[in-house]
LOTORTI-661150 format. One record per residue: residue number from 1; residue in three letters; x negated, y negated, z negated of N, C-alpha, C in turn. Coordinates in Angstrom, 2 decimals. Atoms other than C-alpha are relative to their C-alpha. Layout:
# residues N
seq: NUM type: ALA n_X: X n_Y: Y n_Z: Z ca_X: X ca_Y: Y ca_Z: Z c_X: X c_Y: Y c_Z: Z
...
//
This chain:
# residues 110
seq: 1 type: UNK n_X: -0.84 n_Y: 0.87 n_Z: -0.79 ca_X: -81.42 ca_Y: -75.13 ca_Z: -26.88 c_X: 0.51 c_Y: 0.77 c_Z: 1.21
seq: 2 type: UNK n_X: -0.61 n_Y: -0.65 n_Z: -1.15 ca_X: -79.05 ca_Y: -73.95 ca_Z: -24.18 c_X: 0.35 c_Y: -1.06 c_Z: 1.04
seq: 3 type: UNK n_X: -0.26 n_Y: 0.91 n_Z: -1.12 ca_X: -78.89 ca_Y: -75.66 ca_Z: -20.79 c_X: 0.83 c_Y: 0.73 c_Z: 1.04
seq: 4 type: UNK n_X: -0.80 n_Y: -0.53 n_Z: -1.10 ca_X: -76.25 ca_Y: -75.09 ca_Z: -18.12 c_X: -0.28 c_Y: -0.83 c_Z: 1.24
seq: 5 type: UNK n_X: 0.16 n_Y: 0.66 n_Z: -1.29 ca_X: -76.91 ca_Y: -75.91 ca_Z: -14.48 c_X: 1.24 c_Y: 0.33 c_Z: 0.82
seq: 6 type: UNK n_X: -1.24 n_Y: -0.23 n_Z: -0.75 ca_X: -73.67 ca_Y: -76.36 ca_Z: -12.51 c_X: -0.21 c_Y: -0.37 c_Z: 1.46
seq: 7 type: UNK n_X: 0.18 n_Y: 0.20 n_Z: -1.43 ca_X: -73.67 ca_Y: -76.00 ca_Z: -8.74 c_X: 1.08 c_Y: 0.77 c_Z: 0.73
seq: 8 type: UNK n_X: -1.04 n_Y: -0.71 n_Z: -0.73 ca_X: -71.21 ca_Y: -74.93 ca_Z: -6.03 c_X: -0.36 c_Y: 1.46 c_Z: 0.28
seq: 9 type: UNK n_X: 0.48 n_Y: -1.35 n_Z: -0.32 ca_X: -73.25 ca_Y: -71.89 ca_Z: -4.94 c_X: -1.49 c_Y: -0.13 c_Z: 0.25
seq: 10 type: UNK n_X: 1.41 n_Y: 0.06 n_Z: -0.37 ca_X: -76.76 ca_Y: -71.01 ca_Z: -3.88 c_X: -0.16 c_Y: 0.16 c_Z: 1.50
seq: 11 type: UNK n_X: 0.09 n_Y: 0.09 n_Z: -1.46 ca_X: -75.97 ca_Y: -71.33 ca_Z: -0.17 c_X: -0.61 c_Y: -1.36 c_Z: 0.33
seq: 12 type: UNK n_X: 0.47 n_Y: 1.32 n_Z: -0.40 ca_X: -77.71 ca_Y: -74.12 ca_Z: 1.64 c_X: -1.50 c_Y: -0.14 c_Z: -0.08
seq: 13 type: UNK n_X: 1.42 n_Y: 0.30 n_Z: -0.13 ca_X: -81.06 ca_Y: -75.75 ca_Z: 1.33 c_X: -0.71 c_Y: -0.44 c_Z: -1.25
seq: 14 type: UNK n_X: 0.93 n_Y: 0.48 n_Z: 1.01 ca_X: -83.27 ca_Y: -77.86 ca_Z: -0.86 c_X: 0.56 c_Y: -0.16 c_Z: -1.38
seq: 15 type: UNK n_X: -0.57 n_Y: 0.22 n_Z: 1.33 ca_X: -80.93 ca_Y: -78.78 ca_Z: -3.70 c_X: 0.21 c_Y: 1.33 c_Z: -0.74
seq: 16 type: UNK n_X: -0.20 n_Y: -1.32 n_Z: 0.61 ca_X: -80.09 ca_Y: -75.13 ca_Z: -4.33 c_X: -1.33 c_Y: 0.59 c_Z: -0.45
seq: 17 type: UNK n_X: 1.33 n_Y: -0.50 n_Z: 0.37 ca_X: -83.77 ca_Y: -74.19 ca_Z: -4.33 c_X: -0.52 c_Y: -0.74 c_Z: -1.23
seq: 18 type: UNK n_X: 0.41 n_Y: 0.79 n_Z: 1.16 ca_X: -84.46 ca_Y: -77.02 ca_Z: -6.81 c_X: 0.69 c_Y: 0.51 c_Z: -1.26
seq: 19 type: UNK n_X: -0.73 n_Y: -0.53 n_Z: 1.16 ca_X: -81.75 ca_Y: -75.66 ca_Z: -9.16 c_X: -0.62 c_Y: 1.31 c_Z: -0.50
seq: 20 type: UNK n_X: 0.64 n_Y: -1.27 n_Z: 0.38 ca_X: -83.35 ca_Y: -72.20 ca_Z: -9.11 c_X: -1.35 c_Y: -0.28 c_Z: -0.64
seq: 21 type: UNK n_X: 1.30 n_Y: 0.35 n_Z: 0.57 ca_X: -86.77 ca_Y: -73.76 ca_Z: -9.77 c_X: 0.14 c_Y: -0.64 c_Z: -1.38
seq: 22 type: UNK n_X: -0.26 n_Y: 0.58 n_Z: 1.32 ca_X: -85.36 ca_Y: -75.84 ca_Z: -12.64 c_X: 0.33 c_Y: 1.09 c_Z: -1.02
seq: 23 type: UNK n_X: -0.38 n_Y: -1.10 n_Z: 0.89 ca_X: -83.79 ca_Y: -72.73 ca_Z: -14.15 c_X: -1.25 c_Y: 0.78 c_Z: -0.42
seq: 24 type: UNK n_X: 1.23 n_Y: -0.74 n_Z: 0.29 ca_X: -87.12 ca_Y: -70.90 ca_Z: -13.90 c_X: -0.89 c_Y: -0.79 c_Z: -0.96
seq: 25 type: UNK n_X: 0.84 n_Y: 0.83 n_Z: 0.86 ca_X: -89.02 ca_Y: -73.81 ca_Z: -15.47 c_X: 0.53 c_Y: -0.12 c_Z: -1.41
seq: 26 type: UNK n_X: -0.60 n_Y: 0.07 n_Z: 1.34 ca_X: -86.58 ca_Y: -74.15 ca_Z: -18.37 c_X: -0.21 c_Y: 1.30 c_Z: -0.77
seq: 27 type: UNK n_X: 0.18 n_Y: -1.31 n_Z: 0.65 ca_X: -86.79 ca_Y: -70.41 ca_Z: -19.10 c_X: -1.46 c_Y: 0.17 c_Z: -0.43
seq: 28 type: UNK n_X: 1.43 n_Y: -0.11 n_Z: 0.33 ca_X: -90.60 ca_Y: -70.54 ca_Z: -19.00 c_X: -0.36 c_Y: -0.84 c_Z: -1.23
seq: 29 type: UNK n_X: 0.23 n_Y: 0.84 n_Z: 1.17 ca_X: -90.41 ca_Y: -73.22 ca_Z: -21.70 c_X: 0.80 c_Y: 0.46 c_Z: -1.21
seq: 30 type: UNK n_X: -0.69 n_Y: -0.59 n_Z: 1.14 ca_X: -88.31 ca_Y: -71.01 ca_Z: -23.95 c_X: 1.45 c_Y: -0.42 c_Z: -0.19
seq: 31 type: UNK n_X: -1.40 n_Y: 0.41 n_Z: 0.12 ca_X: -84.88 ca_Y: -72.50 ca_Z: -23.27 c_X: 0.93 c_Y: 1.08 c_Z: 0.54
seq: 32 type: UNK n_X: -1.03 n_Y: -0.89 n_Z: -0.55 ca_X: -81.73 ca_Y: -70.47 ca_Z: -22.73 c_X: 0.69 c_Y: -0.74 c_Z: 1.14
seq: 33 type: UNK n_X: -0.55 n_Y: 0.65 n_Z: -1.19 ca_X: -80.29 ca_Y: -71.18 ca_Z: -19.28 c_X: 1.15 c_Y: 0.82 c_Z: 0.56
seq: 34 type: UNK n_X: -1.11 n_Y: -0.57 n_Z: -0.75 ca_X: -76.92 ca_Y: -70.50 ca_Z: -17.69 c_X: 0.08 c_Y: -0.73 c_Z: 1.32
seq: 35 type: UNK n_X: -0.22 n_Y: 0.57 n_Z: -1.32 ca_X: -76.55 ca_Y: -71.06 ca_Z: -13.97 c_X: 1.49 c_Y: 0.20 c_Z: 0.30
seq: 36 type: UNK n_X: -1.45 n_Y: -0.05 n_Z: -0.16 ca_X: -72.84 ca_Y: -71.88 ca_Z: -13.64 c_X: 0.32 c_Y: -0.36 c_Z: 1.45
seq: 37 type: UNK n_X: -0.27 n_Y: 0.19 n_Z: -1.42 ca_X: -71.70 ca_Y: -71.47 ca_Z: -10.04 c_X: 1.49 c_Y: 0.09 c_Z: 0.28
seq: 38 type: UNK n_X: -1.40 n_Y: -0.09 n_Z: -0.43 ca_X: -68.32 ca_Y: -72.21 ca_Z: -8.50 c_X: 0.22 c_Y: 1.35 c_Z: 0.68
seq: 39 type: UNK n_X: -0.03 n_Y: -1.31 n_Z: -0.66 ca_X: -69.03 ca_Y: -69.12 ca_Z: -6.37 c_X: -1.42 c_Y: 0.54 c_Z: 0.03
seq: 40 type: UNK n_X: 1.35 n_Y: -0.58 n_Z: 0.07 ca_X: -72.04 ca_Y: -66.87 ca_Z: -7.05 c_X: -0.33 c_Y: 0.71 c_Z: 1.30
seq: 41 type: UNK n_X: 0.40 n_Y: -0.55 n_Z: -1.29 ca_X: -73.31 ca_Y: -66.39 ca_Z: -3.53 c_X: -1.10 c_Y: -0.85 c_Z: 0.59
seq: 42 type: UNK n_X: 1.01 n_Y: 0.76 n_Z: -0.71 ca_X: -76.11 ca_Y: -67.45 ca_Z: -1.25 c_X: -1.37 c_Y: 0.66 c_Z: -0.02
seq: 43 type: UNK n_X: 1.30 n_Y: -0.64 n_Z: -0.14 ca_X: -79.65 ca_Y: -66.56 ca_Z: -0.21 c_X: -0.95 c_Y: -0.21 c_Z: -1.17
seq: 44 type: UNK n_X: 0.89 n_Y: 0.24 n_Z: 1.14 ca_X: -81.24 ca_Y: -68.01 ca_Z: -3.36 c_X: 0.40 c_Y: 0.81 c_Z: -1.24
seq: 45 type: UNK n_X: -0.47 n_Y: -0.77 n_Z: 1.16 ca_X: -79.23 ca_Y: -65.78 ca_Z: -5.72 c_X: -1.01 c_Y: 1.07 c_Z: -0.45
seq: 46 type: UNK n_X: 1.00 n_Y: -0.99 n_Z: 0.44 ca_X: -81.86 ca_Y: -62.97 ca_Z: -5.70 c_X: -1.25 c_Y: -0.61 c_Z: -0.63
seq: 47 type: UNK n_X: 1.19 n_Y: 0.65 n_Z: 0.55 ca_X: -84.52 ca_Y: -65.54 ca_Z: -6.67 c_X: 0.22 c_Y: -0.53 c_Z: -1.42
seq: 48 type: UNK n_X: -0.29 n_Y: 0.45 n_Z: 1.37 ca_X: -82.79 ca_Y: -66.40 ca_Z: -9.95 c_X: -0.70 c_Y: 0.94 c_Z: -0.97
seq: 49 type: UNK n_X: 0.70 n_Y: -0.86 n_Z: 0.95 ca_X: -85.00 ca_Y: -65.12 ca_Z: -12.79 c_X: 0.99 c_Y: 0.82 c_Z: -0.83
seq: 50 type: UNK n_X: -0.91 n_Y: -0.86 n_Z: 0.76 ca_X: -83.48 ca_Y: -62.23 ca_Z: -14.77 c_X: 0.37 c_Y: -0.57 c_Z: -1.36
seq: 51 type: UNK n_X: -0.30 n_Y: 0.61 n_Z: 1.30 ca_X: -83.61 ca_Y: -64.31 ca_Z: -17.97 c_X: 1.11 c_Y: -1.05 c_Z: 0.09
seq: 52 type: UNK n_X: -1.05 n_Y: 0.99 n_Z: -0.23 ca_X: -81.13 ca_Y: -66.78 ca_Z: -16.44 c_X: 1.33 c_Y: 0.73 c_Z: 0.18
seq: 53 type: UNK n_X: -1.32 n_Y: -0.61 n_Z: -0.11 ca_X: -77.51 ca_Y: -65.82 ca_Z: -16.94 c_X: 0.79 c_Y: -0.74 c_Z: 1.08
seq: 54 type: UNK n_X: -0.83 n_Y: 0.58 n_Z: -1.06 ca_X: -75.39 ca_Y: -66.40 ca_Z: -13.83 c_X: 1.45 c_Y: 0.12 c_Z: -0.43
seq: 55 type: UNK n_X: -1.42 n_Y: 0.05 n_Z: 0.34 ca_X: -71.83 ca_Y: -67.48 ca_Z: -14.64 c_X: 0.74 c_Y: -0.32 c_Z: 1.28
seq: 56 type: UNK n_X: -0.75 n_Y: 0.15 n_Z: -1.24 ca_X: -69.54 ca_Y: -67.00 ca_Z: -11.65 c_X: 1.42 c_Y: -0.45 c_Z: -0.32
seq: 57 type: UNK n_X: -1.35 n_Y: 0.50 n_Z: 0.23 ca_X: -66.42 ca_Y: -69.19 ca_Z: -11.83 c_X: 0.95 c_Y: 0.51 c_Z: 1.09
seq: 58 type: UNK n_X: -0.75 n_Y: -0.66 n_Z: -1.07 ca_X: -65.26 ca_Y: -67.40 ca_Z: -8.63 c_X: 1.08 c_Y: -0.90 c_Z: 0.61
seq: 59 type: UNK n_X: -0.92 n_Y: 0.96 n_Z: -0.61 ca_X: -63.65 ca_Y: -70.47 ca_Z: -7.06 c_X: -0.33 c_Y: -0.16 c_Z: 1.48
seq: 60 type: UNK n_X: 0.22 n_Y: 0.18 n_Z: -1.44 ca_X: -63.18 ca_Y: -70.98 ca_Z: -3.33 c_X: -0.59 c_Y: -1.37 c_Z: 0.32
seq: 61 type: UNK n_X: 0.51 n_Y: 1.36 n_Z: -0.17 ca_X: -63.97 ca_Y: -74.69 ca_Z: -3.65 c_X: -0.45 c_Y: -0.53 c_Z: -1.36
seq: 62 type: UNK n_X: 0.51 n_Y: 0.56 n_Z: 1.25 ca_X: -65.81 ca_Y: -76.75 ca_Z: -6.26 c_X: 1.14 c_Y: -0.57 c_Z: -0.85
seq: 63 type: UNK n_X: -1.12 n_Y: 0.58 n_Z: 0.74 ca_X: -62.63 ca_Y: -78.59 ca_Z: -7.23 c_X: 0.80 c_Y: 1.07 c_Z: -0.73
seq: 64 type: UNK n_X: -0.75 n_Y: -1.09 n_Z: 0.62 ca_X: -60.95 ca_Y: -75.26 ca_Z: -7.97 c_X: -0.74 c_Y: 0.61 c_Z: -1.19
seq: 65 type: UNK n_X: 0.76 n_Y: -0.52 n_Z: 1.13 ca_X: -63.70 ca_Y: -74.48 ca_Z: -10.48 c_X: 0.20 c_Y: -0.85 c_Z: -1.26
seq: 66 type: UNK n_X: -0.18 n_Y: 0.92 n_Z: 1.12 ca_X: -62.53 ca_Y: -77.32 ca_Z: -12.77 c_X: 0.47 c_Y: 0.71 c_Z: -1.27
seq: 67 type: UNK n_X: -0.52 n_Y: -0.66 n_Z: 1.20 ca_X: -60.50 ca_Y: -75.14 ca_Z: -15.16 c_X: -1.03 c_Y: 0.95 c_Z: -0.62
seq: 68 type: UNK n_X: 1.06 n_Y: -0.88 n_Z: 0.52 ca_X: -63.30 ca_Y: -72.58 ca_Z: -15.44 c_X: -1.11 c_Y: -0.79 c_Z: -0.67
seq: 69 type: UNK n_X: 1.05 n_Y: 0.83 n_Z: 0.58 ca_X: -65.76 ca_Y: -75.36 ca_Z: -16.13 c_X: 0.48 c_Y: -0.70 c_Z: -1.27
seq: 70 type: UNK n_X: -0.54 n_Y: 0.51 n_Z: 1.26 ca_X: -63.45 ca_Y: -76.74 ca_Z: -18.83 c_X: -0.13 c_Y: 1.07 c_Z: -1.08
seq: 71 type: UNK n_X: 0.11 n_Y: -1.10 n_Z: 0.97 ca_X: -63.42 ca_Y: -73.32 ca_Z: -20.53 c_X: -1.44 c_Y: 0.30 c_Z: -0.39
seq: 72 type: UNK n_X: 1.39 n_Y: -0.38 n_Z: 0.23 ca_X: -67.17 ca_Y: -72.79 ca_Z: -20.20 c_X: -0.61 c_Y: -0.65 c_Z: -1.25
seq: 73 type: UNK n_X: 0.64 n_Y: 0.56 n_Z: 1.21 ca_X: -68.41 ca_Y: -75.33 ca_Z: -22.84 c_X: 0.75 c_Y: 0.34 c_Z: -1.28
seq: 74 type: UNK n_X: -0.75 n_Y: -0.41 n_Z: 1.19 ca_X: -65.63 ca_Y: -74.33 ca_Z: -25.22 c_X: -0.48 c_Y: 1.35 c_Z: -0.50
seq: 75 type: UNK n_X: 0.41 n_Y: -1.34 n_Z: 0.38 ca_X: -66.85 ca_Y: -70.74 ca_Z: -25.18 c_X: -1.51 c_Y: 0.11 c_Z: -0.22
seq: 76 type: UNK n_X: 1.45 n_Y: -0.21 n_Z: -0.01 ca_X: -70.59 ca_Y: -71.09 ca_Z: -24.58 c_X: -0.81 c_Y: -1.04 c_Z: -0.75
seq: 77 type: UNK n_X: 0.64 n_Y: 1.07 n_Z: 0.77 ca_X: -71.49 ca_Y: -74.38 ca_Z: -26.33 c_X: -1.41 c_Y: -0.38 c_Z: 0.49
seq: 78 type: UNK n_X: 1.33 n_Y: 0.47 n_Z: -0.43 ca_X: -74.38 ca_Y: -75.55 ca_Z: -24.11 c_X: -0.26 c_Y: -1.39 c_Z: -0.55
seq: 79 type: UNK n_X: 0.36 n_Y: 1.34 n_Z: 0.45 ca_X: -76.26 ca_Y: -78.62 ca_Z: -25.26 c_X: 0.15 c_Y: -1.02 c_Z: 1.14
seq: 80 type: UNK n_X: -0.03 n_Y: 0.88 n_Z: -1.16 ca_X: -76.38 ca_Y: -80.07 ca_Z: -21.75 c_X: 0.52 c_Y: 0.78 c_Z: 1.21
seq: 81 type: UNK n_X: -0.39 n_Y: -0.55 n_Z: -1.31 ca_X: -74.67 ca_Y: -79.42 ca_Z: -18.41 c_X: -0.58 c_Y: -0.95 c_Z: 1.05
seq: 82 type: UNK n_X: 0.59 n_Y: 0.78 n_Z: -1.08 ca_X: -76.70 ca_Y: -80.60 ca_Z: -15.41 c_X: 0.68 c_Y: 0.35 c_Z: 1.31
seq: 83 type: UNK n_X: -0.50 n_Y: -0.22 n_Z: -1.35 ca_X: -75.23 ca_Y: -81.04 ca_Z: -11.94 c_X: -0.75 c_Y: -0.95 c_Z: 0.92
seq: 84 type: UNK n_X: 0.86 n_Y: 0.79 n_Z: -0.87 ca_X: -76.72 ca_Y: -82.55 ca_Z: -8.82 c_X: 0.64 c_Y: -0.56 c_Z: 1.27
seq: 85 type: UNK n_X: -0.63 n_Y: 0.52 n_Z: -1.21 ca_X: -74.32 ca_Y: -83.18 ca_Z: -5.92 c_X: 1.21 c_Y: -0.84 c_Z: -0.36
seq: 86 type: UNK n_X: -1.10 n_Y: 0.91 n_Z: 0.33 ca_X: -71.67 ca_Y: -85.89 ca_Z: -5.77 c_X: 1.27 c_Y: 0.71 c_Z: -0.42
seq: 87 type: UNK n_X: -1.26 n_Y: -0.66 n_Z: 0.34 ca_X: -68.67 ca_Y: -83.56 ca_Z: -5.74 c_X: -0.12 c_Y: 0.88 c_Z: -1.24
seq: 88 type: UNK n_X: 0.16 n_Y: -0.77 n_Z: 1.24 ca_X: -70.10 ca_Y: -81.31 ca_Z: -8.45 c_X: -0.12 c_Y: -0.92 c_Z: -1.20
seq: 89 type: UNK n_X: 0.09 n_Y: 0.98 n_Z: 1.09 ca_X: -70.92 ca_Y: -84.37 ca_Z: -10.55 c_X: 1.39 c_Y: -0.43 c_Z: -0.45
seq: 90 type: UNK n_X: -1.36 n_Y: 0.43 n_Z: 0.33 ca_X: -67.30 ca_Y: -85.50 ca_Z: -10.39 c_X: 0.74 c_Y: 1.08 c_Z: -0.77
seq: 91 type: UNK n_X: -0.66 n_Y: -1.12 n_Z: 0.69 ca_X: -65.99 ca_Y: -82.06 ca_Z: -11.38 c_X: -0.60 c_Y: 0.20 c_Z: -1.38
seq: 92 type: UNK n_X: 0.67 n_Y: -0.19 n_Z: 1.30 ca_X: -68.58 ca_Y: -81.75 ca_Z: -14.19 c_X: 0.43 c_Y: -1.06 c_Z: -1.00
seq: 93 type: UNK n_X: -0.41 n_Y: 1.08 n_Z: 0.91 ca_X: -67.68 ca_Y: -85.13 ca_Z: -15.67 c_X: 1.45 c_Y: 0.17 c_Z: -0.41
seq: 94 type: UNK n_X: -1.40 n_Y: -0.25 n_Z: 0.32 ca_X: -63.97 ca_Y: -84.34 ca_Z: -15.44 c_X: 0.17 c_Y: 1.15 c_Z: -0.97
seq: 95 type: UNK n_X: -0.09 n_Y: -1.17 n_Z: 0.88 ca_X: -64.48 ca_Y: -80.96 ca_Z: -17.09 c_X: -0.46 c_Y: -0.35 c_Z: -1.41
seq: 96 type: UNK n_X: 0.48 n_Y: 0.40 n_Z: 1.32 ca_X: -66.49 ca_Y: -82.49 ca_Z: -19.93 c_X: 1.07 c_Y: -0.80 c_Z: -0.74
seq: 97 type: UNK n_X: -1.04 n_Y: 0.84 n_Z: 0.59 ca_X: -63.73 ca_Y: -85.00 ca_Z: -20.54 c_X: 1.18 c_Y: 0.84 c_Z: -0.48
seq: 98 type: UNK n_X: -1.14 n_Y: -0.85 n_Z: 0.33 ca_X: -61.02 ca_Y: -82.33 ca_Z: -20.54 c_X: -0.33 c_Y: 1.05 c_Z: -1.07
seq: 99 type: UNK n_X: 0.38 n_Y: -1.07 n_Z: 0.94 ca_X: -62.98 ca_Y: -79.79 ca_Z: -22.62 c_X: 0.15 c_Y: -0.42 c_Z: -1.44
seq: 100 type: UNK n_X: -0.12 n_Y: 0.52 n_Z: 1.37 ca_X: -63.04 ca_Y: -81.97 ca_Z: -25.73 c_X: -0.60 c_Y: 0.95 c_Z: -1.03
seq: 101 type: UNK n_X: 0.67 n_Y: -0.94 n_Z: 0.89 ca_X: -65.54 ca_Y: -79.69 ca_Z: -27.42 c_X: -0.41 c_Y: -0.73 c_Z: -1.27
seq: 102 type: UNK n_X: 0.36 n_Y: 0.59 n_Z: 1.29 ca_X: -65.90 ca_Y: -80.47 ca_Z: -31.12 c_X: -1.19 c_Y: 0.76 c_Z: -0.58
seq: 103 type: UNK n_X: 1.15 n_Y: -0.59 n_Z: 0.68 ca_X: -69.00 ca_Y: -79.81 ca_Z: -33.20 c_X: -1.04 c_Y: 0.54 c_Z: 0.97
seq: 104 type: UNK n_X: 1.03 n_Y: -0.38 n_Z: -0.95 ca_X: -71.18 ca_Y: -79.51 ca_Z: -30.13 c_X: -0.54 c_Y: -1.27 c_Z: 0.63
seq: 105 type: UNK n_X: 0.58 n_Y: 1.19 n_Z: -0.60 ca_X: -73.51 ca_Y: -81.91 ca_Z: -28.44 c_X: -0.06 c_Y: 0.14 c_Z: 1.51
seq: 106 type: UNK n_X: -0.02 n_Y: -0.21 n_Z: -1.45 ca_X: -72.53 ca_Y: -80.96 ca_Z: -24.89 c_X: 0.13 c_Y: -1.35 c_Z: 0.70
seq: 107 type: UNK n_X: 0.01 n_Y: 1.23 n_Z: -0.77 ca_X: -73.35 ca_Y: -83.81 ca_Z: -22.55 c_X: -0.19 c_Y: 0.34 c_Z: 1.46
seq: 108 type: UNK n_X: 0.13 n_Y: -0.21 n_Z: -1.44 ca_X: -72.91 ca_Y: -83.90 ca_Z: -18.80 c_X: -1.04 c_Y: -0.96 c_Z: 0.55
seq: 109 type: UNK n_X: 1.05 n_Y: 0.82 n_Z: -0.61 ca_X: -75.98 ca_Y: -85.16 ca_Z: -16.93 c_X: 0.04 c_Y: 0.23 c_Z: 1.50
seq: 110 type: UNK n_X: -0.03 n_Y: -0.13 n_Z: -1.47 ca_X: -75.83 ca_Y: -85.87 ca_Z: -13.23 c_X: -1.18 c_Y: -0.71 c_Z: 0.62
//
């Protein structure tokens, strides 16, 4: 199973640390994990386990990452995309709707 965790970046506080911990826990349980970031930056980036693939959408704002997040499930076929903040949840749900991935069980969970 492949899980994607979508977040703006790894700048900030507790929510970012929780995402890194979730990624680590999923990997320890044998799952494939992509950490999809609007911008791959922040103090928690070095703490991401090497088994977790970091996908940098290289967007200045979360809203600008929408097109990259639409392309991501089409190319990578994750089973689930998890997001955690209000604005990332909105972008994730919009991207899932626009992606229209067939033959995949990609579901957005917020």
